[in-house]
PDB file with one MODEL, atoms N, CA, C and O in Angstrom:
MODEL        1
ATOM      1  N   MET A   1     -12.185  -7.420   6.138  1.00  0.00           N
ATOM      2  CA  MET A   1     -11.693  -5.835   5.621  1.00  0.00           C
ATOM      3  C   MET A   1     -11.713  -6.018   4.196  1.00  0.00           C
ATOM      4  O   MET A   1     -11.446  -7.065   3.607  1.00  0.00           O
ATOM      5  N   LYS A   2     -12.127  -4.674   3.572  1.00  0.00           N
ATOM      6  CA  LYS A   2     -12.116  -5.028   2.546  1.00  0.00           C
ATOM      7  C   LYS A   2     -11.022  -3.529   1.817  1.00  0.00           C
ATOM      8  O   LYS A   2     -11.229  -2.363   2.153  1.00  0.00           O
ATOM      9  N   ILE A   3     -10.488  -3.732   1.333  1.00  0.00           N
ATOM     10  CA  ILE A   3      -9.363  -2.181   0.402  1.00  0.00           C
ATOM     11  C   ILE A   3      -9.529  -2.699  -1.250  1.00  0.00           C
ATOM     12  O   ILE A   3     -10.177  -3.681  -1.612  1.00  0.00           O
ATOM     13  N   ILE A   4      -8.919  -1.954  -1.952  1.00  0.00           N
ATOM     14  CA  ILE A   4      -8.833  -1.695  -3.421  1.00  0.00           C
ATOM     15  C   ILE A   4      -7.458  -1.034  -2.842  1.00  0.00           C
ATOM     16  O   ILE A   4      -7.131  -0.358  -1.867  1.00  0.00           O
ATOM     17  N   ALA A   5      -6.506  -1.919  -4.603  1.00  0.00           N
ATOM     18  CA  ALA A   5      -5.664  -1.628  -4.602  1.00  0.00           C
ATOM     19  C   ALA A   5      -5.161  -2.148  -6.363  1.00  0.00           C
ATOM     20  O   ALA A   5      -5.208  -3.159  -7.065  1.00  0.00           O
ATOM     21  N   ASN A   6      -4.537  -0.273  -6.481  1.00  0.00           N
ATOM     22  CA  ASN A   6      -4.599  -0.776  -7.958  1.00  0.00           C
ATOM     23  C   ASN A   6      -5.829  -1.013  -8.807  1.00  0.00           C
ATOM     24  O   ASN A   6      -5.761  -1.296 -10.003  1.00  0.00           O
ATOM     25  N   ASP A   7      -6.889  -0.892  -8.169  1.00  0.00           N
ATOM     26  CA  ASP A   7      -8.557  -1.948  -8.789  1.00  0.00           C
ATOM     27  C   ASP A   7      -8.660  -2.592  -8.700  1.00  0.00           C
ATOM     28  O   ASP A   7      -9.530  -3.076  -9.425  1.00  0.00           O
ATOM     29  N   THR A   8      -7.911  -3.589  -7.655  1.00  0.00           N
ATOM     30  CA  THR A   8      -8.195  -4.818  -7.294  1.00  0.00           C
ATOM     31  C   THR A   8      -8.563  -4.803  -5.853  1.00  0.00           C
ATOM     32  O   THR A   8      -8.028  -4.049  -5.040  1.00  0.00           O
ATOM     33  N   GLU A   9      -9.617  -5.773  -5.527  1.00  0.00           N
ATOM     34  CA  GLU A   9     -10.465  -5.770  -4.612  1.00  0.00           C
ATOM     35  C   GLU A   9      -9.277  -6.944  -3.381  1.00  0.00           C
ATOM     36  O   GLU A   9      -8.996  -8.141  -3.445  1.00  0.00           O
ATOM     37  N   PHE A  10      -8.973  -6.107  -2.624  1.00  0.00           N
ATOM     38  CA  PHE A  10      -8.224  -7.502  -1.584  1.00  0.00           C
ATOM     39  C   PHE A  10      -9.027  -7.525   0.259  1.00  0.00           C
ATOM     40  O   PHE A  10      -9.192  -6.541   0.980  1.00  0.00           O
ATOM     41  N   GLU A  11      -9.343  -8.817   0.540  1.00  0.00           N
ATOM     42  CA  GLU A  11      -9.667  -9.476   1.678  1.00  0.00           C
ATOM     43  C   GLU A  11      -8.866  -9.357   2.689  1.00  0.00           C
ATOM     44  O   GLU A  11      -8.310 -10.397   3.041  1.00  0.00           O
ATOM     45  N   ILE A  12      -8.617  -8.338   3.308  1.00  0.00           N
ATOM     46  CA  ILE A  12      -7.296  -8.291   3.895  1.00  0.00           C
ATOM     47  C   ILE A  12      -7.837  -8.313   6.055  1.00  0.00           C
ATOM     48  O   ILE A  12      -8.956  -8.056   6.499  1.00  0.00           O
ATOM     49  N   GLU A  13      -6.933  -8.593   6.646  1.00  0.00           N
ATOM     50  CA  GLU A  13      -7.772  -8.637   8.205  1.00  0.00           C
ATOM     51  C   GLU A  13      -6.804  -7.776   8.746  1.00  0.00           C
ATOM     52  O   GLU A  13      -5.673  -7.390   8.452  1.00  0.00           O
ATOM     53  N   ASP A  14      -8.109  -7.506  10.151  1.00  0.00           N
ATOM     54  CA  ASP A  14      -8.117  -6.359  10.185  1.00  0.00           C
ATOM     55  C   ASP A  14      -6.587  -5.232  11.141  1.00  0.00           C
ATOM     56  O   ASP A  14      -5.597  -5.744  11.664  1.00  0.00           O
ATOM     57  N   ALA A  15      -6.746  -4.431  11.113  1.00  0.00           N
ATOM     58  CA  ALA A  15      -5.357  -3.323  11.756  1.00  0.00           C
ATOM     59  C   ALA A  15      -3.686  -4.139  10.966  1.00  0.00           C
ATOM     60  O   ALA A  15      -2.568  -4.323  11.448  1.00  0.00           O
ATOM     61  N   CYS A  16      -4.051  -4.321  10.133  1.00  0.00           N
ATOM     62  CA  CYS A  16      -2.876  -5.268   8.674  1.00  0.00           C
ATOM     63  C   CYS A  16      -2.528  -3.600   8.374  1.00  0.00           C
ATOM     64  O   CYS A  16      -3.036  -2.544   7.998  1.00  0.00           O
ATOM     65  N   THR A  17      -1.214  -4.253   8.863  1.00  0.00           N
ATOM     66  CA  THR A  17      -0.014  -3.396   8.369  1.00  0.00           C
ATOM     67  C   THR A  17       0.217  -2.596   6.772  1.00  0.00           C
ATOM     68  O   THR A  17      -0.123  -3.400   5.903  1.00  0.00           O
ATOM     69  N   LEU A  18       0.620  -1.464   6.249  1.00  0.00           N
ATOM     70  CA  LEU A  18       0.928  -1.542   4.778  1.00  0.00           C
ATOM     71  C   LEU A  18       2.055  -2.426   4.169  1.00  0.00           C
ATOM     72  O   LEU A  18       1.997  -2.975   3.069  1.00  0.00           O
ATOM     73  N   PRO A  19       3.049  -2.480   5.019  1.00  0.00           N
ATOM     74  CA  PRO A  19       3.902  -3.402   4.905  1.00  0.00           C
ATOM     75  C   PRO A  19       3.723  -4.771   4.484  1.00  0.00           C
ATOM     76  O   PRO A  19       3.982  -5.427   3.475  1.00  0.00           O
ATOM     77  N   ARG A  20       2.946  -5.062   6.120  1.00  0.00           N
ATOM     78  CA  ARG A  20       1.757  -7.002   5.660  1.00  0.00           C
ATOM     79  C   ARG A  20       2.094  -6.499   4.485  1.00  0.00           C
ATOM     80  O   ARG A  20       3.204  -6.338   3.978  1.00  0.00           O
ATOM     81  N   PHE A  21       0.708  -6.196   3.985  1.00  0.00           N
ATOM     82  CA  PHE A  21      -0.334  -6.281   2.791  1.00  0.00           C
ATOM     83  C   PHE A  21       0.666  -6.023   1.699  1.00  0.00           C
ATOM     84  O   PHE A  21       0.448  -6.737   0.721  1.00  0.00           O
ATOM     85  N   LEU A  22       1.876  -5.078   1.546  1.00  0.00           N
ATOM     86  CA  LEU A  22       2.854  -4.805   0.268  1.00  0.00           C
ATOM     87  C   LEU A  22       3.842  -6.663   0.277  1.00  0.00           C
ATOM     88  O   LEU A  22       3.669  -7.553  -0.556  1.00  0.00           O
ATOM     89  N   ASP A  23       4.646  -6.699   1.290  1.00  0.00           N
ATOM     90  CA  ASP A  23       4.544  -8.441   1.109  1.00  0.00           C
ATOM     91  C   ASP A  23       3.727  -8.898   0.297  1.00  0.00           C
ATOM     92  O   ASP A  23       3.815  -8.929  -0.930  1.00  0.00           O
ATOM     93  N   THR A  24       2.752  -9.336   1.091  1.00  0.00           N
ATOM     94  CA  THR A  24       2.026 -10.698   0.645  1.00  0.00           C
ATOM     95  C   THR A  24       1.757 -10.572  -1.004  1.00  0.00           C
ATOM     96  O   THR A  24       1.620 -11.487  -1.816  1.00  0.00           O
ATOM     97  N   ILE A  25       1.721  -8.689  -1.285  1.00  0.00           N
ATOM     98  CA  ILE A  25       1.524  -8.672  -2.511  1.00  0.00           C
ATOM     99  C   ILE A  25       3.208  -8.617  -3.653  1.00  0.00           C
ATOM    100  O   ILE A  25       3.177  -8.348  -4.854  1.00  0.00           O
ATOM    101  N   GLY A  26       4.051  -8.830  -3.136  1.00  0.00           N
ATOM    102  CA  GLY A  26       5.078  -9.076  -3.892  1.00  0.00           C
ATOM    103  C   GLY A  26       6.091  -7.750  -3.573  1.00  0.00           C
ATOM    104  O   GLY A  26       7.189  -7.520  -4.080  1.00  0.00           O
ATOM    105  N   HIS A  27       5.288  -6.889  -2.476  1.00  0.00           N
ATOM    106  CA  HIS A  27       6.158  -5.448  -2.616  1.00  0.00           C
ATOM    107  C   HIS A  27       6.787  -5.175  -1.707  1.00  0.00           C
ATOM    108  O   HIS A  27       6.460  -5.941  -0.800  1.00  0.00           O
ATOM    109  N   GLN A  28       7.935  -4.149  -1.218  1.00  0.00           N
ATOM    110  CA  GLN A  28       8.366  -3.731  -0.024  1.00  0.00           C
ATOM    111  C   GLN A  28       8.493  -2.263   0.377  1.00  0.00           C
ATOM    112  O   GLN A  28       9.468  -1.721  -0.145  1.00  0.00           O
ATOM    113  N   VAL A  29       7.784  -1.510   1.141  1.00  0.00           N
ATOM    114  CA  VAL A  29       8.120  -0.021   2.016  1.00  0.00           C
ATOM    115  C   VAL A  29       9.412   0.551   1.197  1.00  0.00           C
ATOM    116  O   VAL A  29      10.456   0.116   1.684  1.00  0.00           O
ATOM    117  N   GLY A  30       9.559   1.186   0.372  1.00  0.00           N
ATOM    118  CA  GLY A  30      10.717   2.327   0.170  1.00  0.00           C
ATOM    119  C   GLY A  30      11.573   1.772  -1.317  1.00  0.00           C
ATOM    120  O   GLY A  30      12.655   2.222  -1.694  1.00  0.00           O
ATOM    121  N   LEU A  31      10.648   0.531  -2.114  1.00  0.00           N
ATOM    122  CA  LEU A  31      11.011   0.093  -3.430  1.00  0.00           C
ATOM    123  C   LEU A  31       9.025   0.714  -4.469  1.00  0.00           C
ATOM    124  O   LEU A  31       8.548   0.922  -5.585  1.00  0.00           O
ATOM    125  N   VAL A  32       8.815   0.712  -3.579  1.00  0.00           N
ATOM    126  CA  VAL A  32       7.457   2.191  -4.636  1.00  0.00           C
ATOM    127  C   VAL A  32       6.534   2.861  -3.528  1.00  0.00           C
ATOM    128  O   VAL A  32       6.214   2.630  -2.362  1.00  0.00           O
ATOM    129  N   VAL A  33       6.268   3.844  -4.539  1.00  0.00           N
ATOM    130  CA  VAL A  33       5.374   4.867  -4.174  1.00  0.00           C
ATOM    131  C   VAL A  33       3.803   4.235  -3.877  1.00  0.00           C
ATOM    132  O   VAL A  33       3.294   3.531  -4.749  1.00  0.00           O
ATOM    133  N   VAL A  34       3.122   4.497  -2.708  1.00  0.00           N
ATOM    134  CA  VAL A  34       2.043   4.390  -2.137  1.00  0.00           C
ATOM    135  C   VAL A  34       1.432   5.742  -2.204  1.00  0.00           C
ATOM    136  O   VAL A  34       2.202   6.649  -1.889  1.00  0.00           O
ATOM    137  N   GLU A  35      -0.476   6.291  -2.737  1.00  0.00           N
ATOM    138  CA  GLU A  35      -0.877   6.748  -2.587  1.00  0.00           C
ATOM    139  C   GLU A  35      -1.999   6.171  -2.076  1.00  0.00           C
ATOM    140  O   GLU A  35      -2.636   5.330  -2.711  1.00  0.00           O
ATOM    141  N   ARG A  36      -2.402   6.674  -0.610  1.00  0.00           N
ATOM    142  CA  ARG A  36      -3.532   6.106   0.356  1.00  0.00           C
ATOM    143  C   ARG A  36      -4.377   7.463  -0.221  1.00  0.00           C
ATOM    144  O   ARG A  36      -3.999   8.619  -0.409  1.00  0.00           O
ATOM    145  N   ASN A  37      -5.726   6.780  -0.421  1.00  0.00           N
ATOM    146  CA  ASN A  37      -6.642   8.031  -0.524  1.00  0.00           C
ATOM    147  C   ASN A  37      -7.078   8.623  -1.401  1.00  0.00           C
ATOM    148  O   ASN A  37      -8.241   9.018  -1.478  1.00  0.00           O
ATOM    149  N   ARG A  38      -6.152   8.790  -2.262  1.00  0.00           N
ATOM    150  CA  ARG A  38      -5.189   9.877  -3.015  1.00  0.00           C
ATOM    151  C   ARG A  38      -4.070  10.795  -1.977  1.00  0.00           C
ATOM    152  O   ARG A  38      -3.839  11.992  -1.803  1.00  0.00           O
ATOM    153  N   GLU A  39      -3.862  10.284  -1.757  1.00  0.00           N
ATOM    154  CA  GLU A  39      -2.403  10.835  -0.575  1.00  0.00           C
ATOM    155  C   GLU A  39      -1.257  10.548  -0.252  1.00  0.00           C
ATOM    156  O   GLU A  39      -0.914  10.053   0.822  1.00  0.00           O
ATOM    157  N   ALA A  40      -0.692  10.786  -1.002  1.00  0.00           N
ATOM    158  CA  ALA A  40       0.980  10.944  -1.007  1.00  0.00           C
ATOM    159  C   ALA A  40       1.808   9.499   0.236  1.00  0.00           C
ATOM    160  O   ALA A  40       1.863  10.221   1.231  1.00  0.00           O
ATOM    161  N   LEU A  41       2.044   8.947   0.435  1.00  0.00           N
ATOM    162  CA  LEU A  41       2.609   8.199   1.796  1.00  0.00           C
ATOM    163  C   LEU A  41       4.398   8.291   1.658  1.00  0.00           C
ATOM    164  O   LEU A  41       4.827   7.515   0.804  1.00  0.00           O
ATOM    165  N   SER A  42       5.556   9.190   2.431  1.00  0.00           N
ATOM    166  CA  SER A  42       6.360   9.029   2.292  1.00  0.00           C
ATOM    167  C   SER A  42       6.206   7.680   3.026  1.00  0.00           C
ATOM    168  O   SER A  42       5.471   7.211   3.894  1.00  0.00           O
ATOM    169  N   PRO A  43       7.112   7.329   2.366  1.00  0.00           N
ATOM    170  CA  PRO A  43       8.414   6.243   3.125  1.00  0.00           C
ATOM    171  C   PRO A  43       8.026   5.727   4.493  1.00  0.00           C
ATOM    172  O   PRO A  43       7.563   4.630   4.804  1.00  0.00           O
ATOM    173  N   SER A  44       8.405   7.057   5.433  1.00  0.00           N
ATOM    174  CA  SER A  44       8.054   6.875   6.554  1.00  0.00           C
ATOM    175  C   SER A  44       7.169   6.837   7.392  1.00  0.00           C
ATOM    176  O   SER A  44       7.401   6.396   8.518  1.00  0.00           O
ATOM    177  N   GLU A  45       5.428   7.489   6.870  1.00  0.00           N
ATOM    178  CA  GLU A  45       4.460   7.493   6.653  1.00  0.00           C
ATOM    179  C   GLU A  45       3.623   6.098   6.255  1.00  0.00           C
ATOM    180  O   GLU A  45       2.485   5.913   6.688  1.00  0.00           O
ATOM    181  N   ALA A  46       4.351   5.066   5.323  1.00  0.00           N
ATOM    182  CA  ALA A  46       3.747   4.055   4.630  1.00  0.00           C
ATOM    183  C   ALA A  46       3.962   2.960   5.922  1.00  0.00           C
ATOM    184  O   ALA A  46       3.045   2.266   6.361  1.00  0.00           O
ATOM    185  N   ALA A  47       5.510   2.944   6.495  1.00  0.00           N
ATOM    186  CA  ALA A  47       5.778   2.242   7.129  1.00  0.00           C
ATOM    187  C   ALA A  47       4.871   2.150   8.418  1.00  0.00           C
ATOM    188  O   ALA A  47       4.802   1.004   8.862  1.00  0.00           O
ATOM    189  N   ASP A  48       4.236   3.002   9.040  1.00  0.00           N
ATOM    190  CA  ASP A  48       3.873   3.346  10.372  1.00  0.00           C
ATOM    191  C   ASP A  48       2.237   2.621   9.676  1.00  0.00           C
ATOM    192  O   ASP A  48       1.538   1.895  10.384  1.00  0.00           O
ATOM    193  N   THR A  49       1.883   2.946   8.358  1.00  0.00           N
ATOM    194  CA  THR A  49       0.051   2.784   8.347  1.00  0.00           C
ATOM    195  C   THR A  49      -0.242   2.151   8.334  1.00  0.00           C
ATOM    196  O   THR A  49       0.225   1.078   7.951  1.00  0.00           O
ATOM    197  N   ILE A  50      -1.358   2.439   8.808  1.00  0.00           N
ATOM    198  CA  ILE A  50      -2.581   0.823   9.741  1.00  0.00           C
ATOM    199  C   ILE A  50      -4.180   0.356   8.319  1.00  0.00           C
ATOM    200  O   ILE A  50      -5.387   0.286   8.552  1.00  0.00           O
ATOM    201  N   LEU A  51      -3.873   0.268   7.772  1.00  0.00           N
ATOM    202  CA  LEU A  51      -4.769   0.116   6.511  1.00  0.00           C
ATOM    203  C   LEU A  51      -6.156  -0.133   7.177  1.00  0.00           C
ATOM    204  O   LEU A  51      -6.320  -1.059   7.971  1.00  0.00           O
ATOM    205  N   GLU A  52      -7.217   0.793   6.798  1.00  0.00           N
ATOM    206  CA  GLU A  52      -9.036   0.398   7.364  1.00  0.00           C
ATOM    207  C   GLU A  52      -9.544  -0.040   6.151  1.00  0.00           C
ATOM    208  O   GLU A  52      -8.973  -0.076   5.061  1.00  0.00           O
ATOM    209  N   ASP A  53     -10.828  -0.415   6.484  1.00  0.00           N
ATOM    210  CA  ASP A  53     -12.008  -1.166   6.257  1.00  0.00           C
ATOM    211  C   ASP A  53     -12.453   0.013   4.464  1.00  0.00           C
ATOM    212  O   ASP A  53     -13.520   0.589   4.677  1.00  0.00           O
ATOM    213  N   GLY A  54     -11.998   0.308   3.292  1.00  0.00           N
ATOM    214  CA  GLY A  54     -12.661   1.059   2.422  1.00  0.00           C
ATOM    215  C   GLY A  54     -11.455   1.671   1.689  1.00  0.00           C
ATOM    216  O   GLY A  54     -11.624   2.089   0.544  1.00  0.00           O
ATOM    217  N   ASP A  55     -10.109   1.759   2.345  1.00  0.00           N
ATOM    218  CA  ASP A  55      -8.856   2.542   2.068  1.00  0.00           C
ATOM    219  C   ASP A  55      -8.444   1.395   0.187  1.00  0.00           C
ATOM    220  O   ASP A  55      -8.268   0.258  -0.250  1.00  0.00           O
ATOM    221  N   ARG A  56      -8.513   2.808  -0.187  1.00  0.00           N
ATOM    222  CA  ARG A  56      -8.223   3.080  -2.020  1.00  0.00           C
ATOM    223  C   ARG A  56      -6.290   2.969  -2.210  1.00  0.00           C
ATOM    224  O   ARG A  56      -5.754   4.075  -2.275  1.00  0.00           O
ATOM    225  N   LEU A  57      -5.693   2.202  -2.261  1.00  0.00           N
ATOM    226  CA  LEU A  57      -4.223   2.177  -3.176  1.00  0.00           C
ATOM    227  C   LEU A  57      -3.690   2.507  -3.737  1.00  0.00           C
ATOM    228  O   LEU A  57      -2.976   3.102  -2.930  1.00  0.00           O
ATOM    229  N   GLU A  58      -3.296   2.705  -4.603  1.00  0.00           N
ATOM    230  CA  GLU A  58      -1.981   3.270  -5.836  1.00  0.00           C
ATOM    231  C   GLU A  58      -0.842   2.969  -5.787  1.00  0.00           C
ATOM    232  O   GLU A  58      -0.009   3.731  -5.296  1.00  0.00           O
ATOM    233  N   ILE A  59      -0.545   1.832  -6.265  1.00  0.00           N
ATOM    234  CA  ILE A  59       0.805   1.616  -5.734  1.00  0.00           C
ATOM    235  C   ILE A  59       1.689   1.598  -7.208  1.00  0.00           C
ATOM    236  O   ILE A  59       1.090   1.102  -8.163  1.00  0.00           O
ATOM    237  N   VAL A  60       2.833   2.020  -7.404  1.00  0.00           N
ATOM    238  CA  VAL A  60       4.113   2.213  -8.530  1.00  0.00           C
ATOM    239  C   VAL A  60       5.372   1.632  -7.513  1.00  0.00           C
ATOM    240  O   VAL A  60       5.901   1.839  -6.421  1.00  0.00           O
ATOM    241  N   LYS A  61       5.454   0.545  -8.995  1.00  0.00           N
ATOM    242  CA  LYS A  61       7.151   0.369  -8.763  1.00  0.00           C
ATOM    243  C   LYS A  61       8.337   1.724  -8.853  1.00  0.00           C
ATOM    244  O   LYS A  61       7.704   2.458  -9.613  1.00  0.00           O
ATOM    245  N   ILE A  62       9.056   2.146  -8.685  1.00  0.00           N
ATOM    246  CA  ILE A  62       9.983   3.007  -8.673  1.00  0.00           C
ATOM    247  C   ILE A  62      10.940   1.902  -9.577  1.00  0.00           C
ATOM    248  O   ILE A  62      11.086   0.689  -9.422  1.00  0.00           O
ATOM    249  N   VAL A  63      11.366   2.584 -10.308  1.00  0.00           N
ATOM    250  CA  VAL A  63      12.276   2.061 -11.801  1.00  0.00           C
ATOM    251  C   VAL A  63      13.013   2.759 -11.999  1.00  0.00           C
ATOM    252  O   VAL A  63      12.710   3.834 -12.516  1.00  0.00           O
ATOM    253  N   ALA A  64      14.501   2.404 -11.625  1.00  0.00           N
ATOM    254  CA  ALA A  64      15.878   3.092 -12.195  1.00  0.00           C
ATOM    255  C   ALA A  64      16.489   2.906 -13.716  1.00  0.00           C
ATOM    256  O   ALA A  64      17.143   1.918 -14.051  1.00  0.00           O
ATOM    257  N   GLY A  65      16.231   3.809 -14.422  1.00  0.00           N
ATOM    258  CA  GLY A  65      17.041   4.086 -15.057  1.00  0.00           C
ATOM    259  C   GLY A  65      17.615   4.307 -16.451  1.00  0.00           C
ATOM    260  O   GLY A  65      17.666   3.130 -16.808  1.00  0.00           O
ATOM    261  N   GLY A  66      18.128   5.071 -17.581  1.00  0.00           N
ATOM    262  CA  GLY A  66      18.690   5.635 -18.118  1.00  0.00           C
ATOM    263  C   GLY A  66      19.289   6.112 -19.543  1.00  0.00           C
ATOM    264  O   GLY A  66      20.102   7.035 -19.594  1.00  0.00           O
TER     265      GLY A  66
ENDMDL
END
């Protein structure tokens, strides 16, 4: 199954969860903001999301500063 994350195509296993995918690319739910198919996900939604073939993700790392 294929998905696109930040304009890069990834081949992932069927029924892959978003947290598992994020872990494989070095991110964690709660430390990034994820938009799936142009819809922003809350951390609780992201934690329960199962990716589907053709999903498009935008992943933005949360950075604190001042």
